[in-house]
C-alpha positions as MATLAB code, in Angstrom:
seq = 'MTTITEARTLRNYIGGGWVEAAAGDTLEDRDPATGELAALIPLSGADDVDAAVRAAREAQPAWRGVAPQKRARAVMALREALWERHEDIARLVTADMGKTLDDARGEVLRGIESTEAACGIPHLLKGENLEGVARGVDVELVRQPVGVVGAITPFNFPAMIPLWFLPYAIACGNSFILKPSERDPRPSELIFELVDGIEEIPPGVLNLVHGARDAVNGLLDHPGIDAISFVGQASTARYIAERSAANGKRFQALGGAKNSLVVMPDADLGVTVPAIMSSAFGAGGQRCLAGSVAVLVGTREEQDRALDALAEAAAELGVGPGDQEGVEVCPLVAPEARDRIAAAVGSAENGGDEVILDGRRDAGPGGTLIGPSIVATADTESDLAREELFGPLLTVVRTDDLDAALEFVNGSRYGNAGSIFTSSGGAARAYRYDAEAGMLGVNVGVAAPVAWFPFSGWKDSIDGDLHANGRDAVEFYTRKKVVTSRW';
ca = [
       0.000    0.000    0.000;
       1.260    3.480   -0.824;
       1.876    5.497    2.309;
      -0.167    8.620    2.792;
       2.939   10.830    2.694;
       3.706    9.745   -0.888;
       0.373   10.810   -2.342;
      -0.014   14.234   -3.890;
      -2.902   16.520   -2.976;
      -5.007   17.645   -5.909;
      -5.385   21.356   -6.563;
      -8.298   23.437   -7.747;
      -8.213   25.261  -11.079;
      -9.477   28.820  -10.665;
      -9.069   31.884  -12.839;
      -6.761   30.143  -15.286;
      -4.324   28.687  -12.748;
      -3.829   25.798  -10.324;
      -4.312   26.812   -6.698;
      -4.210   25.061   -3.345;
      -7.582   24.671   -1.662;
      -8.114   26.866    1.369;
      -9.583   23.900    3.260;
      -6.995   21.682    4.939;
      -8.941   18.435    5.231;
      -8.624   15.754    2.555;
     -10.133   12.458    1.410;
      -8.203    9.490    0.043;
      -8.517    8.570   -3.626;
      -7.704    4.855   -3.920;
      -7.405    2.531   -6.900;
     -10.551    0.357   -6.707;
      -8.712   -2.731   -7.976;
      -5.661   -2.613   -5.706;
      -6.633   -0.353   -2.830;
      -3.459    1.674   -3.382;
      -3.581    5.334   -2.509;
      -3.427    7.460   -5.656;
      -4.070   10.998   -4.418;
      -5.531   13.140   -1.677;
      -8.617   15.162   -2.497;
      -9.045   18.556   -0.818;
     -12.390   19.120    0.836;
     -12.939   22.582   -0.562;
     -15.423   24.761    1.244;
     -17.338   27.996    0.799;
     -14.188   30.126    0.466;
     -12.874   27.987   -2.383;
     -16.233   28.058   -4.135;
     -16.400   31.819   -3.684;
     -12.983   32.239   -5.314;
     -14.140   30.201   -8.309;
     -17.407   32.127   -8.571;
     -15.632   35.474   -8.474;
     -13.278   34.365  -11.248;
     -16.184   33.022  -13.302;
     -18.298   36.150  -12.893;
     -15.390   38.366  -13.849;
     -14.706   36.373  -17.012;
     -18.279   35.809  -18.198;
     -19.230   39.255  -19.634;
     -16.261   39.330  -22.007;
     -16.788   35.680  -22.938;
     -20.438   36.393  -23.708;
     -19.238   39.109  -26.081;
     -17.146   36.644  -28.097;
     -18.897   35.762  -31.358;
     -20.676   32.386  -31.235;
     -18.593   31.005  -34.074;
     -15.411   31.894  -32.173;
     -16.757   30.224  -29.040;
     -17.484   27.205  -31.246;
     -13.854   27.215  -32.392;
     -12.752   27.186  -28.749;
     -14.916   24.117  -28.202;
     -13.403   22.611  -31.360;
      -9.943   23.187  -29.893;
     -11.065   21.374  -26.745;
     -12.380   18.515  -28.887;
      -8.995   18.209  -30.626;
      -7.153   18.211  -27.301;
      -9.485   15.550  -25.919;
      -9.050   13.405  -29.011;
      -5.271   13.652  -28.850;
      -5.283   12.445  -25.242;
      -8.364   10.178  -25.309;
      -6.374    7.041  -24.529;
      -4.686    8.706  -21.545;
      -8.058    9.867  -20.223;
      -9.530    6.388  -20.663;
      -6.668    4.738  -18.782;
      -7.088    7.243  -15.981;
     -10.824    6.449  -15.826;
      -9.926    2.773  -15.397;
      -7.353    3.539  -12.717;
      -9.555    5.921  -10.773;
     -13.070    4.498  -11.207;
     -12.287    0.849  -11.981;
     -14.212    0.114  -15.203;
     -12.657   -1.963  -17.953;
     -10.436   -0.196  -20.433;
     -12.794   -0.854  -23.342;
     -15.678    0.574  -21.333;
     -13.566    3.596  -20.365;
     -12.651    4.193  -24.002;
     -16.329    4.149  -24.925;
     -17.083    6.630  -22.146;
     -14.431    9.064  -23.321;
     -15.623    8.854  -26.918;
     -19.183    9.611  -25.771;
     -17.855   12.693  -23.976;
     -16.066   13.767  -27.145;
     -19.349   13.328  -29.038;
     -20.995   15.838  -26.690;
     -18.142   18.244  -27.378;
     -18.628   17.749  -31.109;
     -22.358   18.402  -30.810;
     -21.702   21.666  -28.956;
     -19.539   22.845  -31.850;
     -22.796   23.480  -33.726;
     -23.708   26.281  -31.354;
     -23.968   29.086  -33.983;
     -26.852   27.145  -35.518;
     -28.334   25.961  -32.218;
     -28.411   29.487  -30.740;
     -30.392   31.004  -33.588;
     -33.591   32.720  -32.480;
     -36.943   33.383  -34.121;
     -38.739   36.394  -35.515;
     -42.190   37.336  -36.717;
     -42.480   40.337  -38.972;
     -45.494   42.630  -39.055;
     -47.467   41.496  -36.011;
     -49.080   44.929  -36.270;
     -48.523   47.891  -38.561;
     -44.799   48.635  -38.359;
     -44.291   46.224  -35.441;
     -41.903   43.232  -35.461;
     -41.139   40.649  -32.762;
     -37.950   38.658  -32.359;
     -36.750   36.073  -29.852;
     -33.049   35.791  -28.957;
     -31.211   33.444  -26.622;
     -28.664   34.817  -24.156;
     -26.453   33.003  -21.630;
     -27.698   32.515  -18.077;
     -24.355   33.607  -16.558;
     -22.354   31.300  -14.280;
     -23.093   27.562  -14.305;
     -22.103   25.080  -11.609;
     -21.943   21.349  -12.396;
     -21.855   18.492   -9.875;
     -20.986   15.160  -11.484;
     -20.989   11.495  -10.341;
     -18.314    8.848  -10.006;
     -19.580    6.347  -12.573;
     -18.725    8.444  -15.653;
     -15.898   10.709  -14.456;
     -14.967   11.850  -17.977;
     -18.201   11.696  -19.965;
     -20.648   13.497  -17.701;
     -18.474   16.592  -17.127;
     -18.330   16.734  -20.934;
     -22.128   16.583  -21.141;
     -22.213   19.975  -19.451;
     -18.969   21.884  -19.960;
     -18.913   22.278  -23.786;
     -22.557   23.335  -24.124;
     -22.351   25.747  -21.191;
     -19.350   27.682  -22.497;
     -20.475   27.486  -26.139;
     -23.657   29.298  -25.056;
     -21.562   32.089  -23.527;
     -21.591   31.075  -19.861;
     -18.668   30.582  -17.527;
     -18.488   27.262  -15.723;
     -17.449   25.657  -12.425;
     -17.092   21.876  -12.160;
     -17.270   19.966   -8.877;
     -16.395   16.377   -9.862;
     -17.070   13.338   -7.732;
     -14.715   13.100   -4.788;
     -14.404    9.356   -5.468;
     -12.549    9.659   -8.790;
     -11.696   13.257   -9.711;
      -8.449   12.643  -11.593;
     -10.007   12.359  -15.095;
     -11.537   15.809  -14.567;
      -8.148   17.090  -13.487;
      -6.636   15.836  -16.750;
      -9.421   17.475  -18.772;
      -8.606   20.776  -17.070;
      -4.910   20.305  -17.787;
      -5.949   20.240  -21.446;
      -8.127   23.324  -20.945;
      -5.139   25.123  -19.472;
      -3.349   24.794  -22.808;
      -6.185   26.126  -25.001;
      -5.567   29.791  -25.807;
      -9.080   30.287  -27.145;
     -10.566   29.762  -23.674;
      -9.785   32.809  -21.481;
      -8.888   32.466  -17.782;
     -11.910   32.219  -15.508;
     -14.281   30.797  -18.113;
     -13.638   27.261  -16.846;
     -12.953   26.433  -13.189;
     -12.533   23.230  -11.173;
     -13.242   22.854   -7.446;
     -12.650   19.555   -5.662;
     -14.574   18.535   -2.571;
     -17.648   16.875   -1.143;
     -20.791   18.106    0.614;
     -19.446   21.522    1.647;
     -18.405   22.300   -1.919;
     -21.790   21.171   -3.218;
     -23.656   23.345   -0.736;
     -21.324   26.201   -1.549;
     -22.389   26.026   -5.181;
     -26.069   25.641   -4.337;
     -26.088   28.578   -1.927;
     -23.784   31.055   -3.666;
     -25.737   34.001   -5.105;
     -23.220   34.249   -7.948;
     -24.256   30.876   -9.393;
     -27.153   31.136  -11.835;
     -27.720   27.495  -12.818;
     -26.829   24.021  -11.550;
     -26.357   20.836  -13.582;
     -26.301   17.557  -11.661;
     -26.216   13.793  -12.174;
     -26.402   11.366   -9.242;
     -28.738    9.264   -7.163;
     -32.407   10.204   -6.922;
     -32.396   11.394   -3.308;
     -29.480   13.729   -3.998;
     -31.119   14.982   -7.195;
     -34.180   15.960   -5.175;
     -31.948   17.706   -2.623;
     -30.170   19.594   -5.432;
     -33.513   20.593   -6.942;
     -35.059   21.796   -3.704;
     -32.024   23.746   -2.512;
     -31.454   25.277   -5.950;
     -35.084   26.334   -6.172;
     -34.980   27.801   -2.674;
     -32.014   29.918   -3.770;
     -33.621   31.040   -7.015;
     -31.438   28.982   -9.368;
     -32.506   27.032  -12.392;
     -31.471   23.401  -12.245;
     -31.305   20.157  -14.151;
     -30.977   17.288  -11.675;
     -30.727   13.855  -13.241;
     -31.387   11.097  -10.701;
     -31.347    7.334  -10.348;
     -32.969    4.462  -12.180;
     -34.251    0.904  -12.057;
     -34.345   -0.098  -15.692;
     -36.229   -3.163  -16.912;
     -35.390   -5.300  -19.933;
     -38.461   -7.105  -21.317;
     -37.649  -10.435  -22.968;
     -40.457  -11.719  -25.175;
     -40.839  -15.430  -26.049;
     -39.863  -14.696  -29.677;
     -36.663  -12.845  -28.741;
     -33.518  -13.873  -30.595;
     -31.389  -15.104  -27.684;
     -28.247  -14.759  -29.785;
     -28.866  -11.000  -29.728;
     -30.638  -10.759  -26.389;
     -28.193  -12.524  -24.096;
     -25.016  -10.568  -25.031;
     -26.973   -7.313  -24.892;
     -28.258   -8.061  -21.385;
     -24.808   -9.158  -20.218;
     -23.387   -5.795  -21.251;
     -26.343   -3.864  -19.877;
     -26.592   -5.571  -16.482;
     -22.932   -6.269  -15.740;
     -20.890   -3.797  -17.794;
     -19.127   -1.216  -15.613;
     -20.020   -3.494  -12.710;
     -23.669   -2.483  -13.093;
     -22.734    1.059  -12.049;
     -24.661    2.874  -14.763;
     -27.919    4.788  -14.573;
     -28.778    3.048  -17.860;
     -27.936   -0.441  -16.576;
     -30.636   -3.026  -17.166;
     -31.066   -4.313  -13.645;
     -34.365   -6.219  -14.030;
     -35.036   -8.892  -16.655;
     -38.783   -9.248  -17.211;
     -39.280  -12.682  -18.759;
     -42.527  -13.022  -20.697;
     -44.323  -16.219  -21.724;
     -44.881  -19.722  -20.436;
     -42.716  -21.131  -17.690;
     -40.829  -23.166  -20.276;
     -40.161  -20.075  -22.414;
     -39.075  -18.071  -19.385;
     -36.729  -20.835  -18.224;
     -35.137  -21.088  -21.644;
     -34.211  -17.408  -21.527;
     -33.157  -17.583  -17.875;
     -30.881  -20.571  -18.440;
     -29.176  -18.776  -21.309;
     -28.673  -15.642  -19.194;
     -27.280  -17.580  -16.231;
     -24.921  -19.604  -18.409;
     -23.532  -16.490  -20.094;
     -23.183  -14.556  -16.837;
     -21.260  -17.398  -15.213;
     -18.659  -17.142  -17.992;
     -17.970  -13.422  -17.539;
     -14.465  -12.562  -16.391;
     -14.175  -10.686  -13.096;
     -11.122   -8.658  -12.111;
      -9.189   -5.403  -12.472;
     -10.378   -3.257  -15.335;
      -6.975   -3.065  -17.007;
      -6.640   -6.842  -17.415;
      -7.444   -8.709  -20.631;
     -10.588  -10.822  -20.553;
     -12.238   -8.893  -17.704;
     -15.863   -7.954  -18.332;
     -17.043   -7.269  -14.760;
     -14.858   -4.646  -13.139;
     -14.330   -3.802   -9.454;
     -16.932   -1.626   -7.794;
     -15.884    1.880   -6.930;
     -15.336    1.220   -3.202;
     -15.526   -1.653   -0.695;
     -18.817   -0.393    0.720;
     -20.387   -0.584   -2.746;
     -19.295   -4.196   -3.059;
     -20.572   -5.010    0.424;
     -23.974   -3.495   -0.417;
     -24.446   -5.871   -3.351;
     -23.244   -8.867   -1.362;
     -25.706   -7.976    1.387;
     -28.547   -7.668   -1.138;
     -27.830  -11.169   -2.478;
     -27.679  -12.538    1.056;
     -30.924  -10.840    2.038;
     -32.656  -12.214   -1.056;
     -31.432  -15.715   -0.265;
     -32.571  -15.486    3.347;
     -35.927  -14.101    2.253;
     -36.732  -17.057    0.044;
     -35.870  -15.636   -3.376;
     -34.184  -17.983   -5.839;
     -30.486  -17.180   -6.262;
     -29.806  -18.371   -9.797;
     -26.184  -17.195   -9.821;
     -24.272  -16.128   -6.708;
     -21.427  -13.733   -7.489;
     -20.161  -13.410   -3.930;
     -16.465  -14.233   -3.850;
     -13.156  -13.033   -2.466;
     -13.269   -9.253   -2.599;
      -9.682   -8.941   -3.820;
      -6.915   -6.588   -2.657;
      -9.092   -3.504   -3.021;
     -12.091   -5.096   -1.289;
     -14.202   -4.269   -4.355;
     -14.603   -7.429   -6.454;
     -17.902   -9.226   -6.811;
     -19.111  -11.358   -9.682;
     -22.398  -11.162  -11.561;
     -25.412  -12.347   -9.576;
     -28.895  -13.271  -10.804;
     -31.837  -13.507   -8.405;
     -35.414  -14.434   -9.323;
     -38.073  -12.881   -7.105;
     -41.825  -13.319   -6.828;
     -42.151  -10.084   -4.844;
     -42.417   -7.516   -7.597;
     -42.503   -4.634   -5.101;
     -39.378   -5.619   -3.184;
     -36.271   -3.431   -3.060;
     -34.633   -6.031   -5.272;
     -37.206   -5.341   -7.977;
     -37.785   -1.637   -7.433;
     -34.765    0.136   -5.921;
     -31.470    1.119   -7.506;
     -28.703   -1.087   -6.058;
     -25.941   -0.041   -8.490;
     -23.964   -3.221   -8.920;
     -23.704   -6.437  -10.973;
     -27.003   -7.837   -9.725;
     -29.763   -8.768  -12.184;
     -33.237   -9.310  -10.767;
     -35.579  -11.649  -12.670;
     -39.342  -11.093  -12.739;
     -41.748  -13.436  -14.566;
     -44.902  -12.267  -16.378;
     -47.423  -14.047  -18.588;
     -47.760  -11.464  -21.339;
     -46.631   -8.053  -22.567;
     -49.505   -6.242  -20.826;
     -48.377   -7.638  -17.469;
     -44.765   -6.784  -18.295;
     -45.705   -3.190  -19.066;
     -47.723   -2.976  -15.863;
     -44.607   -3.957  -13.944;
     -42.356   -1.591  -15.898;
     -44.711    1.354  -15.443;
     -45.144    0.629  -11.730;
     -41.626    1.896  -11.086;
     -41.097    5.326   -9.562;
     -38.205    5.692  -11.988;
     -38.449    6.278  -15.721;
     -34.934    6.492  -17.043;
     -34.626    3.735  -19.636;
     -35.685    0.277  -20.722;
     -35.590   -2.144  -23.636;
     -37.634   -4.869  -25.234;
     -36.208   -7.915  -26.989;
     -38.551   -9.311  -29.601;
     -38.930  -10.340  -33.238;
     -42.422   -8.806  -33.381;
     -42.944   -5.330  -34.752;
     -46.326   -5.230  -33.041;
     -44.835   -5.979  -29.628;
     -42.065   -3.445  -30.186;
     -44.572   -0.763  -31.149;
     -46.836   -1.494  -28.186;
     -43.816   -1.305  -25.879;
     -42.451    1.957  -27.246;
     -45.947    3.491  -27.156;
     -46.849    2.506  -23.590;
     -43.563    2.197  -21.658;
     -43.177    5.087  -19.195;
     -39.499    5.872  -19.577;
     -37.622    8.518  -21.493;
     -35.023    6.342  -23.256;
     -36.139    3.100  -24.853;
     -34.397    0.398  -26.838;
     -35.634   -2.290  -29.187;
     -33.212   -5.225  -29.210;
     -30.643   -2.868  -27.655;
     -29.227   -3.460  -24.179;
     -28.215    0.100  -23.282;
     -30.573    2.669  -24.778;
     -28.114    5.562  -24.577;
     -28.925    8.375  -27.021;
     -26.155    9.954  -29.058;
     -25.216   13.456  -27.965;
     -27.452   15.219  -30.504;
     -30.485   13.951  -28.563;
     -31.368   14.664  -24.910;
     -30.680   12.198  -22.107;
     -34.369   12.160  -21.389;
     -35.280   10.388  -18.163;
     -38.808   10.612  -16.703;
     -40.399   10.431  -13.248;
     -37.944   10.277  -10.314;
     -35.071    9.918  -12.758;
     -35.021   13.691  -13.171;
     -35.982   16.816  -11.269;
     -36.561   19.706  -13.620;
     -37.766   19.616  -17.194;
     -34.651   20.114  -19.335;
     -32.240   17.248  -19.838;
     -28.550   16.990  -20.666;
     -27.334   17.115  -24.286;
     -29.147   17.988  -27.491;
     -31.380   21.032  -27.784;
     -32.328   20.691  -24.134;
     -28.777   21.714  -23.219;
     -29.046   24.907  -25.259;
     -32.442   25.666  -23.732;
     -31.065   25.158  -20.229;
     -27.901   27.215  -20.663;
     -29.685   30.194  -22.232;
     -32.501   32.580  -21.367;
     -35.019   33.742  -23.928;
     -35.491   37.427  -24.575;
     -38.386   38.641  -26.752;
     -38.058   42.110  -28.314;
     -41.053   43.957  -29.799;
     -40.078   46.882  -32.047;
     -41.973   49.662  -33.850;
     -40.199   51.849  -36.366;
];
């Protein structure tokens, strides 16, 4: 184990330079696979947030005055820098968060896609006009930046989700402050090292503040912050929404999920099984788009055929450090996350549920390893079936027909995503018409939209009405102004 004296303490990036946090307390950032200490994370407080806000507010008026096409070129320069270092960022995601290298590469490329989409900002910012609403009177609508944006991002996508927010926010003419997850902030640090070398982005437009709850509250309470972007668990999203609203800030707070994958009797198992393996167990199940419930439809024989195929495939998945060849189920982000999944499997077993595949095993040197588990439950309202557990645990629910499957799916308080596996166009259409979730897939395991579309969760999967990415991002990061003129 690395001794604590050998680890460096991360610094904040404020006003175009790297600065020590005013707060003296730190958290440990450990490699999930090995448990080795990688860095110390400063627990920035209100003073650190205030310094970032002052730098951002000072920089924003001049940045707003930069022509949209020039701001787009700055985002293009960021895209080029990200592309040049995408492999380094991916390897750092694996080292800091734990996911497999292939998964990390995919994450980074998705973040670059968001940056590419934001490069279209001169087109996306265009307003509207209506000539001659009365004699000599014209009306036009323009979009202007909201001001200073704060973003609070989660551990499970430490590179991609900051890049959902940052490019759109600055392309729209705002300045920006990122508070990354305190569990794995080093990919964000590397992104800001790239920012530091981009001449087109003036000092103060982009700022980075490390920390935990005090830094979050500092952003939520500071009168100099105009808008908050957040991704995390549902209870925290509600907290972000309520505190932002109480302080007069607009917010987009994307919360948790419990996504169901409906498997029809006519599903092609050659397509279905690999897709569910990736959805349920990729990234150790630590995705808000993970398919964590398999809803098996049909006769008992048809259900068992699908279940046997799922269990057989899951048992063959490699478990281990994310940087090793052949690993498909990575370590969880921390020992307590691993212990939570192990406890859920144990509770299900003790409660009479059928444990089809038990992934409990030696936790490894980092205390974070657990294999894929599959549990069939008859209690469709249990925590196992309804609550986000965030690990490689697939719950199985049996239903007789698609109507019953949809009743189960729509009974969830979440509405992030879901998929159906079928060879029937009629079943697919009925599912996409009636399923109460914002991102749906047909014969697709992870229904993640490309960056030109919004990440459009429903119900308790979002607080607020504007999502990340796509036109929603432009709507969120701008305010509409309507001008009526008579000449």
